[in-house]
N, C-alpha and C positions, 0 to 999 in steps of 0.2 A: 461508412458515412463520415463527414466531416471530423467529428470530434473524435472518433476513433483514429484517424489519420493522425491529430496532431497529440494523441495518447503514444500511438506508436513512434512518432518523429522523437517524444520524450523518452519513454522508455525501454526501446527498441523490440516490443511485444506487444501483444493485444491486450486489451481487458476482456475481451469474452472467449478469447480460443486460444492455444497453445499450440496450435497447425499453424502456421506461417504461410503453407499453400492455399488458406483459406483468405487469405487476405489480397492473392492475387485474381485479376480478372479470369472469368470462366476459357479456359482453353488456353490462358499465358503460362507460362514457366515463370517469370520474373515479374518484380512490379519495382518501383521507386517511390521515396516520399521525401521531398524537399523542403525545407522552411527556414526562412531568415528571422533571425532571434536578435532582437535589440533589448541590451539592459545597461546597468551601470556600467558595464565593462566595455561596452560598445557594441558591434554589430557582428553578428555570426552566423556562419552558413552551415546549416545541418541536413544530413541525406542519413536514410537507412534503404541499403539494396537488399532486396530479396530475392533469392532464386530457390530450387530443388534442392541444391547443396548447401544451404545455411542464406547467413547473413553477413553485410558488413555495414559500418559503422563509422560515418565521415565528419570530421568539423573541420568546416575550411576546405574540404575537397581531400583533409589529409586521413586515409584509414586507421582507425584508432585499433590498437594492437588487442585489447580486452574490452568487453563490453562495459564491465566497470568503470573504464576510464570515459567511457562515453554517458553513461546516465547522471545526471545532476547536470549535465551543461545547462537543460532546458528545467524548469521545475515547475509540476503540476500538480492539482488535485481535482482528481475526477469525484462527483456527486453524483450517483445514480440511484435510480428506484431500490435496487438491491441491497445498497449501502444501507438503506433503513432496517435491513435484518441483519444487520452487524451484532447488535446485542442477542438475537434469539439464536444468530446461526452456528453453525458446529467450530470447535475449536480452531479445525484448520482454515477457517474464514479469517476469525481473528489474527492468526499467525501468518498469514498472507499479507492482511493489511498493515501489521508492522513491518514485515518485509519489504515491502514495495515503499512505503511511506517513509521508513527510517532509510532505506539503502538509496534515494536521492541524495539525504542529507549528509549522509556519511560514506563515502568510497570503502573506507575500511570495512564499515560492517559489511557490506555485499563482498568484500574479499574471505572476510571471518564464515560468512553464510556459505561463500561456494566452496572453499575447503572443508566445511564439516558435512556439506551434502556428498560430497565427494569421498569423504573418509565412511560416512555412515552406510553409503552404498557398501562398500568395499566390506564392513564390519559384518553388515547383516548377511551378505551372501558370502561370507566364510562361518557367520554363526548356523546357516543352513547346512554348510558342509560339515560341520559337526554334529550338528543336529541326525544329520544321514550316515552317520558314519564314516562319511567319503575322506575326513580330516583328523589330524591329534594334535596338532601343534597349539598348543594354548601359549605357548611365546609370541606367537603371530599375533594371535588374540590381544594379549596382553598391549602388543606395540601399539595393535589398530584403537584399544581403549585408553590409553595414555594421548596418544594425536587426536581423539574425537574428545577428550577429557579437556584437551587446552584449547581447542576451539570452541567448545560449549559455553567453557565458564566466559568465554569475551563474549559470545554473542548474549548471555543472561546476563551479564552485569551492562552491557551497553542497551539491551529492551528495556531494563529496570530504569535506567537514567531517560530513556527517551520519553516511558509511559509516564515517569515522574512529571515531566516538564510538562506533556500535552494535558495532564490532568489539569495543571494549573490553568491554562488558556481554556480549556472544555470546561471548568466549573465556574468561569466567569460568565462563558457564554450560557450555561443551562441558568444561573442565576438571572439573567438579564431577560432570555425568552421566559422563564416561568414566574418573573415579577419577584425575585429574593425568594422563591419559595422554596426550590429545591436544591440541593449542593450534591455534587457530583465527583468521585472520585473513581480512577482506576487502579487497580490491584492487580501484580501480576500471579500467576498460580503457575507453582513448579511441582513435578512429581517426586524432588527431592526436598529436603529440608532447607531451608534459605536462611541462611544467617540475618541477624537481625541489622547487621548492615552490610548489605548484598553490593559493596563496591571495589571488592577485593577479587580479582581474576584466579590469585594466588590460591586462595580459601575457597573458591568455587571449583576449582580445578581438582584439587584435594577431596573435595565433598563427591564428585562426579566419580573419581577413580576410584574411591572406598566404593560406590553402588556398585559398580560394574566389577570389583573385585569380590562384594559381599555375595550378589544377585547372576552371578557368572552360571552357576548351575540351572537356574531358572531362565537365563535368556538363550540358553544352548539347548535345552527344553522346546520352546518356543522358537527358537530361530530368529529371534528379533530383538532388536536394541528397544528396551523398555524405559530408559531413561535420558536423558537430555530436554534441551530446546525444541527438537521435534514433536515432542509430547506438550508442550507447556503453553498455556492459556492465560487470558487475564478475564477479569471480572468488571462489572460496573455497578460501585455502590451509590444509592441514590439516596439523601438522608439516613443513612448509616444502615441501608437495607440493598442486598442482592437484587437489583432489578431486573436481571434473567430470569430470577424465579419467582419474585413476589412481586412487580411492578406491574401498570398495567400498561396496554398499546400505546397509549399517549405517551408516557413515560419511559417507553423504550425506544420511541421514535425521537424522541425530545433529546435525549440521550445522544443515541446515534447522529442525530443532527449537530449538537454540539461537538461531539468528537471529531466529526468530518471536519466542519468549519473551525475548530481549534488548528487543525493542520496549519492552515492558512498564516496567524498569524505566530504558531512556531515555526515553519520557515521564514518567515520575517525576519524572527530572534535569532535563528540559526545563522544564516546564509546572509544576510543584510537587504532582501528584497522579498515581495511579494511574488509568490507563485501566480501560475495562470489558472483560473477556477474555469473547469469543464463542470457544468450543470446538464447532464442528460435527461432529460423530460422528467425533472425530480421536481416540478412546482406541483403537478399533477396530484402528487402524492401528498401535497401541503393544502392545510386550509389557509382562508387568505391571510390570517395574521401572520401564519409562520412565513408564509411567503415575502409577506413585506419586511419581518425581521431579516431574512435572509439575503434578501436584496439591497433593503438599506445600508445592511453592515456593512457590503464587502464592494459596492458599485463604485465607490470613489477612491478605492485603494486599489483592486486589481483588473486585472483585463479580465471579462467573464466571456466565455462563448457559453449560449444557452440553446437546448435544442427544444421544442415544443409543437405539439401537432397544431396549435391555434394561438394565435397571438389575442388572449382577452384583455379586458380593460385593466386588469391590477397590472399586467406587465407593461402596459402601455404607458401606463401615469408613473410607474417607479423607475423605469429607464428612461433615462434622460437621451433623448435622440438617439435611439439605437440603429445602428445597423443591420439591415436583416437580408438574409440569406434566403434564399430557396432553391432543393432538390430538385432539377428536371433533368429527368433522361439522364440521369448520373454525371451529371453537370452543376457546379456550382455557380447560381445566379443571385447577382445584386438587384432587391428590389428597388424600383426605381419610387422619386417622391411622388410624382403625380401620379400614382395608383393610388386611387381614394384616399388622394391627401398622407399617404404613409411615409415614413421616412424612409430614406435609402441608404 
């Protein structure tokens, strides 16, 4: 659909599948997505080429050597119904949330994450070999542990800083939505014991290395890496209580809403301009008051693409002169003004 195309153009991947072949028309072996972005830096032509062998990302027709160099050229925030389960979902959902959203802002984070994942796969593979007695070189394990600890420490420091900044904006929105009744904070959770000040990669590197040394036999026995940012999580604290455990469904949804919307302000703070906001049929999941708060908070600040099965009165009243697109037989058609008096 249209929102997925915009998402892929920005992130070089789909939000719904890891299989690029699913993005191609039935019976085809390739697909191209192109778009023209206008921002404070001028106009930029973006392109994603997909085929069975992989993908290419181009900026102004120049192919980018790495996807990490491409991601961040166009910043977006996607808010879909499944994001309302960000609070109750599994830790992997929240880790993915951090990686995807922070990765747009900080290309160095994407690089560290990519390197960490490569070394993690190598280390896990070697732990399996040690477990099965197919290898016995503990020196190689130490080398992999050292490399993993170095990149893992960088990731943890950056994640904690990201959540701290996001928490400030999320709390402001939480207070607005709940009429000053609820305060929201985000707290990073790690399998390792974090120091009081977790802003030193060197200190966390030493802690991670010690964990790998101390629990070497346990990890070999299980054939898996048990410590590091790939196992970490974060929690939502509302009025000093863990809303994931003790909050009502309404509180959990409000917290998820506040965090997603806080990303818009955080990106503006970090990169100097607002991202594009994609709302994928999310209004139907919110009551009238929350719909009003959502649209009024951002429609004068950001470009919004909103999908909905029907345009109700709330949507019509809150969005000034909306441009309406309909998908008809796979094509995007602009609704004309003379169709029932609706804006085109």
